[in-house]
N, CA and C atoms as an extended XYZ file, in Angstrom:
219
Properties=species:S:1:pos:R:3:atomname:S:1:resname:S:1:resid:I:1 pbc="F F F"
N       -29.598       45.488        5.528 N   UNK     1
C       -30.919       45.920        5.954 CA  UNK     1
C       -31.978       45.184        5.133 C   UNK     1
N       -32.996       44.650        5.817 N   UNK     2
C       -34.055       43.914        5.150 CA  UNK     2
C       -35.101       44.887        4.624 C   UNK     2
N       -35.442       44.716        3.367 N   UNK     3
C       -36.454       45.571        2.762 CA  UNK     3
C       -37.836       45.120        3.205 C   UNK     3
N       -38.749       46.066        3.278 N   UNK     4
C       -40.123       45.780        3.680 CA  UNK     4
C       -40.740       44.727        2.759 C   UNK     4
N       -40.465       44.837        1.481 N   UNK     5
C       -40.998       43.899        0.504 CA  UNK     5
C       -40.565       42.468        0.849 C   UNK     5
N       -39.300       42.291        1.222 N   UNK     6
C       -38.783       40.972        1.578 CA  UNK     6
C       -39.409       40.461        2.874 C   UNK     6
N       -39.615       41.376        3.829 N   UNK     7
C       -40.238       40.984        5.089 CA  UNK     7
C       -41.669       40.506        4.872 C   UNK     7
N       -42.388       41.201        4.022 N   UNK     8
C       -43.765       40.814        3.735 CA  UNK     8
C       -43.814       39.479        3.016 C   UNK     8
N       -42.890       39.267        2.097 N   UNK     9
C       -42.833       38.004        1.372 CA  UNK     9
C       -42.514       36.864        2.333 C   UNK     9
N       -41.552       37.062        3.231 N   UNK    10
C       -41.181       36.039        4.200 CA  UNK    10
C       -42.353       35.726        5.126 C   UNK    10
N       -43.058       36.747        5.559 N   UNK    11
C       -44.207       36.559        6.433 CA  UNK    11
C       -45.283       35.731        5.745 C   UNK    11
N       -45.535       36.001        4.474 N   UNK    12
C       -46.528       35.256        3.709 CA  UNK    12
C       -46.093       33.807        3.561 C   UNK    12
N       -44.812       33.570        3.294 N   UNK    13
C       -44.326       32.191        3.163 CA  UNK    13
C       -44.512       31.412        4.456 C   UNK    13
N       -44.238       32.052        5.587 N   UNK    14
C       -44.402       31.394        6.886 CA  UNK    14
C       -45.874       31.088        7.124 C   UNK    14
N       -46.739       32.040        6.822 N   UNK    15
C       -48.179       31.821        6.977 CA  UNK    15
C       -48.621       30.619        6.160 C   UNK    15
N       -48.185       30.557        4.912 N   UNK    16
C       -48.559       29.447        4.039 CA  UNK    16
C       -48.082       28.116        4.609 C   UNK    16
N       -46.861       28.091        5.110 N   UNK    17
C       -46.308       26.863        5.660 CA  UNK    17
C       -47.087       26.435        6.906 C   UNK    17
N       -47.356       27.363        7.809 N   UNK    18
C       -48.095       27.044        9.024 CA  UNK    18
C       -49.502       26.559        8.701 C   UNK    18
N       -50.138       27.217        7.759 N   UNK    19
C       -51.482       26.803        7.351 CA  UNK    19
C       -51.448       25.388        6.779 C   UNK    19
N       -50.431       25.078        6.009 N   UNK    20
C       -50.290       23.758        5.412 CA  UNK    20
C       -50.140       22.682        6.499 C   UNK    20
N       -49.336       22.958        7.519 N   UNK    21
C       -49.128       21.985        8.596 CA  UNK    21
C       -50.422       21.773        9.384 C   UNK    21
N       -51.140       22.843        9.680 N   UNK    22
C       -52.405       22.719       10.404 CA  UNK    22
C       -53.402       21.900        9.588 C   UNK    22
N       -53.469       22.133        8.291 N   UNK    23
C       -54.379       21.365        7.438 CA  UNK    23
C       -53.979       19.898        7.386 C   UNK    23
N       -52.663       19.611        7.386 N   UNK    24
C       -52.198       18.222        7.408 CA  UNK    24
C       -52.623       17.528        8.696 C   UNK    24
N       -52.503       18.239        9.822 N   UNK    25
C       -52.928       17.676       11.105 CA  UNK    25
C       -54.425       17.375       11.084 C   UNK    25
N       -55.180       18.306       10.561 N   UNK    26
C       -56.632       18.151       10.481 CA  UNK    26
C       -57.006       16.963        9.592 C   UNK    26
N       -56.355       16.854        8.447 N   UNK    27
C       -56.631       15.751        7.525 CA  UNK    27
C       -56.284       14.399        8.155 C   UNK    27
N       -55.180       14.364        8.893 N   UNK    28
C       -54.753       13.133        9.557 CA  UNK    28
C       -55.817       12.648       10.544 C   UNK    28
N       -56.265       13.537       11.387 N   UNK    29
C       -57.274       13.178       12.390 CA  UNK    29
C       -58.586       12.798       11.702 C   UNK    29
N       -59.010       13.604       10.754 N   UNK    30
C       -60.271       13.321       10.060 CA  UNK    30
C       -60.221       11.995        9.313 C   UNK    30
N       -59.097       11.691        8.694 N   UNK    31
C       -58.965       10.446        7.941 CA  UNK    31
C       -59.140        9.224        8.829 C   UNK    31
N       -58.449        9.222        9.961 N   UNK    32
C       -58.572        8.088       10.873 CA  UNK    32
C       -59.973        7.967       11.447 C   UNK    32
N       -60.531        9.069       11.923 N   UNK    33
C       -61.845        8.981       12.568 CA  UNK    33
C       -62.931        8.545       11.581 C   UNK    33
N       -62.851        9.014       10.354 N   UNK    34
C       -63.841        8.587        9.353 CA  UNK    34
C       -63.739        7.095        9.071 C   UNK    34
N       -62.510        6.587        8.980 N   UNK    35
C       -62.353        5.157        8.701 CA  UNK    35
C       -62.819        4.311        9.883 C   UNK    35
N       -62.597        4.781       11.112 N   UNK    36
C       -63.064        4.036       12.278 CA  UNK    36
C       -64.585        3.994       12.332 C   UNK    36
N       -65.218        5.111       12.000 N   UNK    37
C       -66.681        5.154       12.020 CA  UNK    37
C       -67.295        4.197       10.999 C   UNK    37
N       -66.590        3.947        9.917 N   UNK    38
C       -67.092        3.048        8.874 CA  UNK    38
C       -66.807        1.575        9.176 C   UNK    38
N       -65.951        1.314       10.161 N   UNK    39
C       -65.554       -0.051       10.488 CA  UNK    39
C       -66.523       -0.634       11.519 C   UNK    39
N       -67.381       -1.538       11.072 N   UNK    40
C       -68.390       -2.126       11.962 CA  UNK    40
C       -67.762       -2.898       13.119 C   UNK    40
N       -66.631       -3.541       12.869 N   UNK    41
C       -65.991       -4.318       13.945 CA  UNK    41
C       -65.578       -3.396       15.090 C   UNK    41
N       -65.042       -2.228       14.754 N   UNK    42
C       -64.650       -1.276       15.795 CA  UNK    42
C       -65.888       -0.745       16.506 C   UNK    42
N       -66.889       -0.376       15.737 N   UNK    43
C       -68.073        0.258       16.313 CA  UNK    43
C       -68.884       -0.700       17.186 C   UNK    43
N       -68.761       -1.998       16.938 N   UNK    44
C       -69.533       -2.972       17.705 CA  UNK    44
C       -68.723       -3.608       18.835 C   UNK    44
N       -67.486       -3.222       18.994 N   UNK    45
C       -66.617       -3.809       20.001 CA  UNK    45
C       -66.614       -2.947       21.258 C   UNK    45
N       -66.976       -3.535       22.398 N   UNK    46
C       -67.031       -2.755       23.630 CA  UNK    46
C       -65.637       -2.368       24.126 C   UNK    46
N       -64.644       -3.199       23.871 N   UNK    47
C       -63.278       -2.868       24.285 CA  UNK    47
C       -62.744       -1.663       23.506 C   UNK    47
N       -63.250       -1.451       22.315 N   UNK    48
C       -62.808       -0.314       21.496 CA  UNK    48
C       -63.072        1.006       22.215 C   UNK    48
N       -64.119        1.049       23.026 N   UNK    49
C       -64.428        2.267       23.791 CA  UNK    49
C       -63.269        2.624       24.708 C   UNK    49
N       -62.708        1.633       25.394 N   UNK    50
C       -61.576        1.880       26.295 CA  UNK    50
C       -60.366        2.385       25.525 C   UNK    50
N       -60.118        1.784       24.381 N   UNK    51
C       -58.985        2.205       23.549 CA  UNK    51
C       -59.197        3.633       23.057 C   UNK    51
N       -60.380        3.920       22.561 N   UNK    52
C       -60.680        5.257       22.049 CA  UNK    52
C       -60.586        6.318       23.144 C   UNK    52
N       -61.113        6.029       24.321 N   UNK    53
C       -61.045        6.990       25.438 CA  UNK    53
C       -59.598        7.240       25.860 C   UNK    53
N       -58.796        6.169       25.887 N   UNK    54
C       -57.383        6.290       26.258 CA  UNK    54
C       -56.680        7.273       25.327 C   UNK    54
N       -56.859        7.090       24.033 N   UNK    55
C       -56.166        7.947       23.082 CA  UNK    55
C       -56.828        9.309       22.921 C   UNK    55
N       -58.103        9.394       23.233 N   UNK    56
C       -58.762       10.692       23.245 CA  UNK    56
C       -58.128       11.578       24.316 C   UNK    56
N       -57.859       10.990       25.480 N   UNK    57
C       -57.217       11.739       26.558 CA  UNK    57
C       -55.799       12.151       26.168 C   UNK    57
N       -55.054       11.226       25.562 N   UNK    58
C       -53.690       11.550       25.136 CA  UNK    58
C       -53.675       12.645       24.073 C   UNK    58
N       -54.602       12.554       23.148 N   UNK    59
C       -54.694       13.573       22.103 CA  UNK    59
C       -55.025       14.933       22.708 C   UNK    59
N       -55.927       14.943       23.677 N   UNK    60
C       -56.288       16.200       24.343 CA  UNK    60
C       -55.072       16.806       25.041 C   UNK    60
N       -54.264       15.973       25.691 N   UNK    61
C       -53.057       16.457       26.366 CA  UNK    61
C       -52.084       17.050       25.354 C   UNK    61
N       -51.870       16.348       24.258 N   UNK    62
C       -50.956       16.854       23.228 CA  UNK    62
C       -51.453       18.159       22.617 C   UNK    62
N       -52.753       18.235       22.355 N   UNK    63
C       -53.304       19.451       21.770 CA  UNK    63
C       -53.192       20.628       22.739 C   UNK    63
N       -53.399       20.369       24.035 N   UNK    64
C       -53.266       21.435       25.035 CA  UNK    64
C       -51.817       21.914       25.120 C   UNK    64
N       -50.869       20.974       25.036 N   UNK    65
C       -49.453       21.354       25.060 CA  UNK    65
C       -49.100       22.201       23.839 C   UNK    65
N       -49.585       21.785       22.689 N   UNK    66
C       -49.339       22.538       21.460 CA  UNK    66
C       -49.951       23.937       21.569 C   UNK    66
N       -51.186       23.996       22.054 N   UNK    67
C       -51.859       25.276       22.207 CA  UNK    67
C       -51.117       26.185       23.170 C   UNK    67
N       -50.639       25.614       24.255 N   UNK    68
C       -49.905       26.403       25.246 CA  UNK    68
C       -48.652       27.011       24.631 C   UNK    68
N       -47.931       26.214       23.851 N   UNK    69
C       -46.728       26.743       23.191 CA  UNK    69
C       -47.074       27.809       22.172 C   UNK    69
N       -48.168       27.582       21.434 N   UNK    70
C       -48.551       28.556       20.401 CA  UNK    70
C       -49.080       29.846       21.004 C   UNK    70
N       -49.626       29.797       22.209 N   UNK    71
C       -50.128       31.011       22.856 CA  UNK    71
C       -49.015       31.979       23.204 C   UNK    71
N       -47.782       31.506       23.221 N   UNK    72
C       -46.640       32.384       23.516 CA  UNK    72
C       -46.407       33.433       22.420 C   UNK    72
N       -46.948       33.157       21.256 N   UNK    73
C       -46.703       34.072       20.134 CA  UNK    73
C       -47.717       35.160       20.101 C   UNK    73
């Protein structure tokens, strides 16, 4: 039989782990976007718009899929 104390500890560990993964995802996206904004060659290139829009759409699809799976909980 699992003690309440152990269940609470396990729940806290899972929360910490999930929070850590979400923060890693956030840092990853923020890191790339900040570096792109500072890169004049990217910002002045018209073809870069097509590349950025392409991956913006893909990222949106992935985020929606992730959200859909997480909504099950």
